[in-house]
N, C-alpha and C positions, 0 to 999 in steps of 0.2 A: 412352744406349742402350749395352749392353756382351755382346762375344761370347767363349767361350773354344771353342777346339778342344783336345783332350787325348787323348793314349793311355793315360791311368790306367786307364779301365773297357775298355780292349781285351786280350783275350786276348795273352799275349807274343808268340807266334808269328804275329798279324795285325797287329802294328804300325807296321811298316813301311808294309806293303801300304796299311793303312787311311791312313796319312800319306800317300803318294803321291798315293792318291785324292781326299783334301782339298785337297791342293797343285794340282792339276790344275782343280780347281774353284771356285778363288778369283777373287775380282774381276781378280787379276793372275794367269791360271795359270803354273805352273812345272811342271817336271818334276824328279823327284828321285831320286838314285843314290846310295847307301851304300856306302863305300869297303871295309866289312868287313862281315862274318856278324853274327851275335849278334841280341841283344834292343835295340829303339831305343825311345826316350823322346822328347818332344816338346810343347807346351806353347803354345799362342800367344792372349793375352789383347787383345781389341779393345774401345778406347772409338772414341766422333765424339766431335769435340771441333768445334763449329764444321761446317765443309765438310771437317776433316781427318781422316783414321782414322789413330790411332794405337795401336799394339802393342807390347807385350811379348814374346818371343820367348824359349825355352828350349829348348834339344835336342840330340842326340846327333850327332856328327859327320856330315856328310852335304856332296852338292852339289848346288844348284839351278841348273838352267839355264831361260830362254826362249828361244825359238825365232821363227822368222817363221810358224811355225803356229799356236803361243798367240799371238801378235801378232795374227792374222788373226781368232780366236775372241775378242778382247776389243771390247768396246764401246767403252772410254774409255781414254786415255794417261792414264799417273799419274808424277809424281817421285817417287822414293822416297829419302829422309833418313835413313840408318843412322848409330846412336852405337852402338859396340861397348861390351859392359858388362864382360865377360870371355870368356877363349877370343881367337883369330884369325880372322879374315876376310880373304880374296882374292877382289876382285872385278874382271872384267873385262868391258870394253864400249868400243866405239868404237877398238879396235886399242890400247888401254893395259891396264895390269894394276895395282891396287895394294893391299897389303897393309896392314893396318890390325890395332892390339891396343887393348884397354883404354882408353876415351876416347878412341878416333879416330872420325873422322867419314866417310861416305863417302856418294856421290852415282849414282844411276843412272837410264836414262830406260826406263821400260816400255814406251815406242814402238819400239824398239831390241833387237835380241838384246842376252843377257847372261848371263853364271854367276858364282855365288857358290860358294866353295869352304870350309867350315867344319873345320879338320882335325883337330877335337877338340871335345869338349861348348862348349857356348858360350849367352852370353847378350847380347842387342842390343834396343835398343829403334828402333824404325822408325815414320817418320810418312810418311804419304801424301799427296799433297798434287796434286790432280786439276790436269792440265797446262792447261787452260785457265784457271785463276784465277791463273798466273803471266804465261802470254804474252808471255813472254821471246824473245828471238833463239834461232833453232835453234844457229848456229852459236857464240854467247857459253854458252849451256847444254853442247854439246859438249867445250866446254874444260874444264870442271870435272868431268865424269864418270868415274870410274875415273883420278881424279887423288889423289894426297898432298895432302892440306888439311891448313896449318900452324892447327891447334888452340890452340896458345899464343900469339898474338897477330892483331892485325887482327879481321874480321870472325868470322872460323872460333871465336875463343875468345869472342866473346856468343853467338855460334848453339849450339853444339856443348850447354853447359851448359843454357839455354834448351831444348831439345827434349827434354833426360833427364828434366828437371823438368816440362816439359809431359806426356812418358808417365807418369810416375809419379804425377803427381797429377790425371788426367784424369778419375776419376770424382766430383771434389769440385768441378771447377767447375758455374757456375749457366750458363743456354743464353745469358745476356746477355753472360759474361764469356768463355763460350768461342769466341762469334764473335770478342771484339774479340783474343783470344788467338791464334785462327786467321789472322787479319789480320796480326796482327804476325807471324808466322811467313813468310808471304809477302813483307812487306817486307824482313826480315832476311834473307832469301834471296837476294831479287834483289838487294839491296845486297851481298851475300857473292859473287856470280856477276859483278855488276856490277867487285868491288875484283879478281877474279880475269881478268877480262878486259882490264881495264886494266895491270894487272900481266904479263901475258901476250906484250901485243902483239899488230899484227895476223895474225889467225889465216892457214891456206892460203886459204879461202873467203871470208873477210869480215873486217869490223874496222868497230869503231864508226864510222869517218869515214867508209866505204863504206857503212854504213846508213845515216848523214842526208845522204851524197849522193844515195841511191837516195829519199830521203824528200822532198828538194828537187825531183828529179825528178817524182816521184807529183805533189807541190804544183803545179809548173808546169803539168802535164799535165791536170789535174783543175781550173782555178780557174775554168772556165764552170759546173761543177757545183753548184748553192746547196747542196749535202747535204755538201760537203767541209767536214769539222772533225776536230778532236784525234781526237776519238772514230773517224770513218772511214778518218782517217791510220792509226791505230794497230792497226786489225781488218785493213787492208788489209796492213801489214807483222808481222801476228803477234805483235804487241808490245803492253804494256799502255800505258794513257793517262799512267800514273805514268812508265814507263819511258822514253815519248815526249818527255816534259817534262824529263827529266832529262838527255837526250841532245842536247837543244839550249840546257842552260845555259850551255855554253862556245862556244855561237854568236853571243851577245849580241845576240841576238833570242829572244822567245817565238815557239809555232809559230802562234799566232793573229794576231799580229800579222805574221808572215811572209807570211801566207795575204793578209792587208789590204791589205801593199805591194804584193806583187805583181801583184795587181788591181788597186790603182789605178794602176799603174805602165803594164800593159797598155791599161787607159782612156785614160790621157794619151796613151799612142803613138798608139793609134787616134782618138781625138780630134785629135790636130796633125796627123792624115795628111791631111785635108781634099778635095778632089776636087769634082768638079761638084757631084755629089748627098751631101751630108755626111751621116753614118749621126743620127739624135738620139741625146741624152744618155741617154735612158732606155733605146735600143736595146744602146747600147755597153754600160751599165749592166749590164743582161740578160744582155747576151753571155759578161760576164766576171764573174757569179754575184752580182751584188747585186741581190736582190729587190725592195728598195724606193725606187724613185728618190730620195724624199727624203732616206733616211738616206746613198745615195751623194753626193748632192750636197753633205753637212754634212761627211763626212767628207774629202771632196776637197778641201774648203776648208780644212779644218782641217790638212790634208797640204800643199797646193800654195801656200794663202793666195789664193787665186781661187777662183772658181765653174767647175764643168766647162765652161760656156756662154762663159764670158770667155775661159778656157783654149782653146778652140777657135777664137775669134774672133780670140785674139793670135796663135796659129799661123798663121792663113790670113791675116792682116793680114801676117805675117813679123816682127812686133814681139817676139815672143820669140826668142830669140837661138838660131840654128839649132845652136848649137855646144852650149846645154845638155842635159845629159844627162838623161833622161825617167826621173827617180828620186824616188819620193818623198821630202821632207826628211825631217831627224831626227826628228820630229813623227811620223812613223808607221814610227818603226824599232822 
């Protein structure tokens, strides 16, 4: 599917008004200002590549701005990746401003106001990613908008030519290839964001370490929910499952094993507590998110070396060393 928007067939005196009206009704509406009078010519050719929309844009000098009013009228948020082909562009967003020339890469988020200034005739290639397809932490994404991205090394050097080729060759892709390429763009961009976040260090509002800490707190607060899963955790923190697993690569434990270990620890702690009316093993298991008692007994024995009932009996009889921490051993880590 392709669409073309052009002033070529519009009377010269109406071209700027036509362009302004067209830009105000796009999926990402913006306002257009022209610094000087005279004729205006512009053309946008858009293709769909999987779940992405890619565009080649050529136009005379102008400035586009996206305000809170535009944002309020939009149904969906996008992340825009622009590769400058000719001319220069200045992007301002999130309190920063960056200027790029030919070969430069810029990133902006349509969920927040921005402006783009093109002081001369220009050509650019733009890839529009649905914000929901990225599921990146807002603070990591904010670090990369309106910044000077190095396109000579690192993932910037990989992503930029890939985007340029993707747009230029968009009509030739089969549906199956288009879907794979769209997923590739998401993976490459997410990796670029992670690279930039790692290099920038902790931001004013968040850091990877703080995000991991919040996720650990979330897991501890929801251990009793049988629906707790990597997918549910990622959704609660507005990140992708892929990014969630990447966050825990340096933690020495997977998210799934962390959930299992913490549930087993709480079960062991409760079973060891004893008292006049000891809870049943199955009730303890269900309280901490284990739906199947047989499965619970199997994983408990695999981690602690004895069954839950034996653990409770040893604790009640004082056979277990009270100084022993109630932590599942290495097999559950």
